N, C-alpha and C positions, 0 to 999 in steps of 0.2 A: 410546163403548161398542165400536162396531166396530173402533175402531184398537187396541182392546186385544186384540180377538179376532184382527186380523192379526199383532200382534207375537208373541202364542202361537203361530199357525200358521207364523210365518217362523222363529222360533226351534226349533220342535221338528222340523221338515222338516231345518232346515239342521243342526241337533244331528247329526240323525242320517245324512244325508248327507256332513256334515265329517268322522265318523270313516271311512267307506268311503273317500272320496278321501285320506286321509291314510295307508289302506294301498294304494292302487292300484287299487281297485273302481269304476272310473270310470263303467262301464255301471248300477252298483248308485245311484252316488250321483247318478246322471244323473236314474235313476229317479224318487230321493226328490224331486230339483229339479222335474221333469215333473209327479210328485203332488202336490206344493205348488202349483205355478203352476195346475193343474188345480183345486184348491182354492180360491186365492185369485180368482181371475176365471171364477167359473162362469157357464154361461146361466143365464137365467131360467127355463128349460124343466126341467132338471136340477141344480136346487142340492143337492138332498139327495143324490141317485145320486154326484154328484160328490165330495163330500162324502165319504161313505161310503166309495168306492172307493178314495181318495186315504189315508183313515186305515187302512182294512185294508192298502194297499201299506206304508205306513209302519210298520206292527204288524209286518206279516211280516217286513221288512227289519230291524225291532229286534230280533224273535224270531231271525232267522237269523243276528243278529251275537252273539248271543250263545253260538251252536254252533261261531261260528268264533274265540272265545275273547276277543273285545272286552270291554272294563270293563261288567259288570251295572249297575254303579251311571249311567253315564252314559247308557246305553238306557233304564233304567228313568226316570230323571229326565226325559229328553226324550218318552218314552211319555207319563207322568204330562202334563206339558205340551202334548202332543197331544190328550188326553183333555179338556184345560181348554179349549184353541181350540174343538176340536168343541162343546161344550157351550156356549160363550160364543156361539160362532158360530149355533147353532140360536136360543138363548134371544133374540138380538139381533134375528134375522130374524122371531122370532115375538113378538117386543115391537113391533116397527115394523108390524107387520103389523095388529094389533091396535089401535093409535094412528093418530087421523086428522092430525096431523101429527108428522113424525119429529123436531122440535125443542120439541117440548112439556116442560114441566118435569116433568109427571106421570110420566114414564118413569124417572126418576133414582133414586127410593125402591125401586122394586121391584129396580131394578139393582143398587144398593148390596146389597140384602138377599141376593139371589141370589149375587152377589160373594163377599159374607161365607162364606155355606153353602158355596160351590165351593170357597172356599180351607180352610176346614176340614176337608170329604170329600176335598180333593186332598193336603193333609198328613197326615192319618190314612192315607191311602192309601198315599204314599210312603213314610211311618214305618215299616207294617206289611209294604211291600214291603222295604226294607231290612232288617226283621227278619228276613224269612223268607230273605235272601241269606245272611245271615251266622250264622245259628241252626239248627244241623242236629239234627233230635230223630228218631231212628228207632221207627218205628210200623208195625204191622199194617195191614193192607190194610183192614180191618175197623173198625178205629180211626180210620183216615182218612176213610171212608165214614161213618162217625156224625158225625164233626166238620164233615164238609160237609155234611150232611142239618141239622145245630145250627146251622151258618151261615147254610143256606138259609131254616129258618124262622125262625130271628132276626130275620134282612133283611126277610122276608117281613112279620111283625110290626110292624118299626121304618118300614115304608112305610104300612101298615093304620093305625098309631097317628098319623103324620103326616100322612096323609090325612085322616082324622077331625080333627086339629088344624086345618088348613085349610079345611076345609067348615064348621065352627064358627066360625072367625073371618071367613069369608066373609059372614056374615048380618048 
């Protein structure tokens, strides 16, 4: 489980860092490498802070890459990989925290279920990101605000519905 999270971390931060290195921006590429190393080897006290700081730096580097003219498909793909790595890192830490033995067989079924759901969410997110990159729709600010509110309340309803589903299955 942890190996999958590490693989996603390494491919995410190297993917963004290599793009900067190919352009000769070694300071940003080195920053991406440093952020990845800080994320890979966290201390016991600052596990969540280092992961969050690293993810924010890498997201900022990816966002800045869009303004520098880099391929948004490349950056979007690696950002989705970084989000998957962040989620897997937190999930495996929480899973090991609540199990007595790290090698227990009981931790594999929840991990597979989580991995399947994460894959679905990442695939949908990546697909919607690609649609947003290539489909241009002109709209007014009021329509965009209305769509944003619709998405917010729709996601809130989905989370509430799934929360009830988990609560009833836990009983």
